[in-house]
N, C-alpha and C positions, 0 to 999 in steps of 0.2 A: 932435792929440796934443801935449801940452805939452812944454816943454824938459825938465822934470823926468822925464817918462815916457821920453823919448828916452835920456837919460843912464842911467836905471834899466835900460832894455832892453839897452843896450850893456854895462853893468856885469854884468848877469845873464849875458849871452852870454859875456863874458870869464871869468866864474866857472865856468860850466858847460862851456864848450868849452876843454878843456885843450889848449893850442896844440901842445905837443910830441907828445902822443898822436894828436890828430886829424890834424896835419900829416903825421905818419909814414904813417898808413894812407891818407890821401887822396892823397898824392903817389904811393904805390904803386898805388892804384887808377887814378889818372890815367895812369900809365905803362902799366899793363896794358891799359886800355881805349883809350888814345891819345886821350883827351878831357880838356880842362881841367876840374878840379873845385876849387872854392874856396868860401870862406864870407864873407858880408857880414852886417853887423848889420841891424836892421829899417829903417834909413834908407839902406842901400846902401853904407855905409862898410866897406871891406875889413877883415876880421879875420884870415883866413888867405888869403894871396895865391895867385893862379894861377901856374903855370909861365910865366914871362915870355918864354920863347924857343921854346916848343913849342905845337903844336896850335892855331894861329891866335890865340894870346893877344894879339898886338899889335892885332888887330881889335877887341878889347874896349874899349881905352881910350887907345891911343897917338894923340895929336892929329895928328901928322904924316901919318897915313894918312887922316884925315878920315872915318873910319867910326864909331868910338865906339859899339859895339854895347851896351855896358853901360848907357849913359845911359837909353835907353827901357825897359830892364829895371828899373832903379832907380825910374823914374817909375811903372811898373806896380806894383811892390812896395809903394810908398808908398800907393797907392790900394786895395790888396788888403785886403778885410775878410772873406774866406771862410776861416774857420779849419778847415773840413772838406776843403778842397782838398788832394789829395795832392801836387800840383805845379802850377806856373804855367808856361805856355809863351809865349814872346815871339818873334815873327819880325821880324828886322831887315833891314838893307840886304843886297843880294845873296841874299835868301831864306835867310839863315843863321838857325838856330834856337838859342835859349838856354832852359834850363829852370831853375826855382827850386823847391827843396823847402823848405817852411817848417820851421823848428826851433821847436817849440812846447813850453812848459812846462805842467804840469798845470792851471794856472789859466787855460789857453786864451789865453795871451799869446804872440804870435809875437816871439821875441827875436832871431832871425837867419834867414838863408836859406843853404842849400847851393846854389851855382850850378853848373850843368853846361853846358858849351858854350864856344864855338860849335860846332855840328855842321851838316852838310849832310844833309838828310833825303831818303833814298831814292836820289837821283841827282844827280851833279854836272853842272852846265851845262858847255857847251864854253867853252874859254878866251876865244874871241872874244866870247862873250856877256858874260862878266865884264868884259872890256876895254871893251866898248861901254857897259855900265852905269857903269863907272868914269869914262869920258870924259864921260858925261852929268852925273855928279855933280862933275866937275872934280877928280877924285881920281887920284893917281899909279897907273896901272894895273899897272905892274910890281911895285910894293910889295904891292899888294892881291893880285895873282895869287900871289905867293910865299906869302903867309899862307893864302890859300884852298886852295892845293895841299897845305898841311900840316894842313888841317882834315878831320876824319874824316867819311866818308859812312856813315850808319847807317840801317837800315830802321826803319819804324814799329814793327814787332813787337819788334825787338831793343832799340830805345830804351825801349819800355815795360818790358821786362825789366830793363834797366839802372836805370831810375828806381825800380822796385820794390825792387831790390837796395839802392840807395842810401837809399831811404826807410826800409828796415829798419835800416840803419846809423845813420841819424839818430835814429830812435826808441830804439834800444837804447843809443846813446851818451848820450842825454839821461837815460835811466833810470839808467844806471850812475853818471853824474856826480852826479845828485841823491842817489843812495844814499851816495856817498862824502862829498858835501857835508854830509849829515845824520849822518855818523859811521858809515856802513856799512863793513864789513870788505872792502875791495877792494884787491887786489894792485897795486902800482905797475907790475907787468909787463903789466897789462891795457891793451889798445889798443882803445878804443871798444867793441867787441863782447864781449870775453871775456878771461880769463886763459888757462890751459891748456885749460879746458873751458867751453863755453857751457852755460847751462841747457838741458836736453834739448829743451824746447818751442821755444826760440829757435833752437837749432841746426837742428832739423827744418825750421822755417820758412825759415831761411837756405838750407839745402840744397835745398829745394823750388824756391826762386828760382834757384839755380845750375843746377839740372836744367832748369828752364823755359828759361833762357838758352841752355843747350847744345842743347836741342831746336830752339829757334828758329834758332840758327846753322846747324845741320846739316840742317834740314827732316826729321829723323827723327821718327817718330810714337810711339816707345816708348823708355823708358830708365830707368835707376836709378843711384843713387849709393850705394856701399857704403863703410863705414868700418871700419878695423882696430880690433879690440878691444884692451883694455888689455894683454893678454898677447902681443899681436903675432902671434898664430897663427891668428886667425879673422877673416873679413870678414862683416859683417852688412848687409843692405839697410836703409838708413835712410829713403830716399824712392824712390818708383817712380811712373811715369806712363805711360799708354798701354795699348793692347790687349795682353792677355796678361800684364800685370804685377799684376793684382788680388791674386793670392795670394803674391806675392813679398815683400811688406812683412815685415821682420823675419827673413827666411830667412838662413841662415848658410852659409858656405863656408870650408873650411880652406885655409890658405895652401898653394899648390902644387897644389890640386885644382880642376878646372874651369878655364875660360878666365880668369875674373877672378882665381882663385887663382894661376894661373901668372903672369898679368900683374903681380900684386902682389909675388909672390916674386922675380921676375926684374926688376922695375921696367921692363917692356917694353910698348910700345904695339903693339896688334894691330889691323890694318886687314883686314877680312875681306869678300871678295866671294863670297856664296853659300856653297858648300862648299869654297871655295879660301882657304887661309890658311897661315900659318907652319907649318912641319913640327912644331913643338913642340905645336901645338894642333889639327892637322888631324883627329886621331882623335876630337876632342871636338865636331866640327861635325855635329850630329845633328838640326838643325831646318831642313829644306829650305825651309820657308815664309819664313825670314828671308833676304832678298836681299843686304843689306849691313849690316855692323856695325863699330863702333869700340869697342874695349875699351882704356881709357886709365888708367894709374896716376895717381893724384893724389898728387904727391910734392913734397917740399921737399928739393932736391938728391938725396941718396940715401935719404932717409927717406920711405917710402911711408905715406901717411895713409889712403888708400882707393882705390877704383876707380870710374871713370865708365863705364857701359855704355850704348851707344846702338845702336838697330837699326831697320831699316825692312823691311816686307814688300812695298813698292812697287818695281817694276822700274825705273821712270823717275826715282827720287829718288837723286841723286848724293851720298849721305851720306859716302862714303869720300873724296871730293874736298875735303871741308871740314875734314879732321882737323887741318890746320895752324892753323886758326882757333880751335881749342880750347885752345891752349897756355897761355892765361892763366887758364883755369878752375882749374888747380892753384894758381896764385898767389893767386887770390881765396879759395880754401879755406884756404891756409896763413896768410892774413891773420887768420883767426879761430879756427883750430883747432890 
């Protein structure tokens, strides 16, 4: 690649990636997911920086630690020529993983990458193992341990869902930026994905990814996401997945009616074990085949946008024990809706 091409790629990236808008939503996602998310150009030079004090960021490039996880990632990106790859994965020192999602313009040029990581995949090693590796590398073990202990552990399944979610953000962000660049009428209030409303097909795609992420977190096999209508008095199912949900797509429920309707009206989370639940909804528990359920309002402060419904028919799946891990799903929805 010539020097001219490098400069052009960076200029395009700076033109398309509106720093204020992208930084706003990426920092929000980073805090929600507790993983560093940042953007580099096609040669690995930073455009939007990571959070420098959280989520193992010092392991990326601080020379004093002697780890410098970003360097092998940049070398890999420079060699990458697969424009069809959804993401690139690089495993660095201490078995830490970093992912890169290509930011591609319609002419099939990669102008930048969204970087996600570092993360620990599936299981953290014992501290003594990290210490032993640090000593072998002649690296200060205490500094490294401090950073590694701030680095998120993520399962393969959940990481795939996160990457799908972020890939959608990249794709839609580029499309909107190109429209604005070409003179399209796009509100300044829009942040990457949308203004007040996403295009229906994009919204459904995004909600499907959020639902998939929720199912992976809880190990529930069925679920749906309902959104409030414009009049704020009816919920409708926008996406559903799993056994028994085939006919629910598009179905509606009035505010205050049914479990989801009560959850939305009162902005209350319901955790249900079989036929046992909150007194407000106990009379509505009429499906004995469902062993555990979570019905959670998707809200921004006191404004309810919709409801997430998850359930399992399996006795040995502890869906209700994972409810606290769903708290960021609302934040991800409010980022785009």
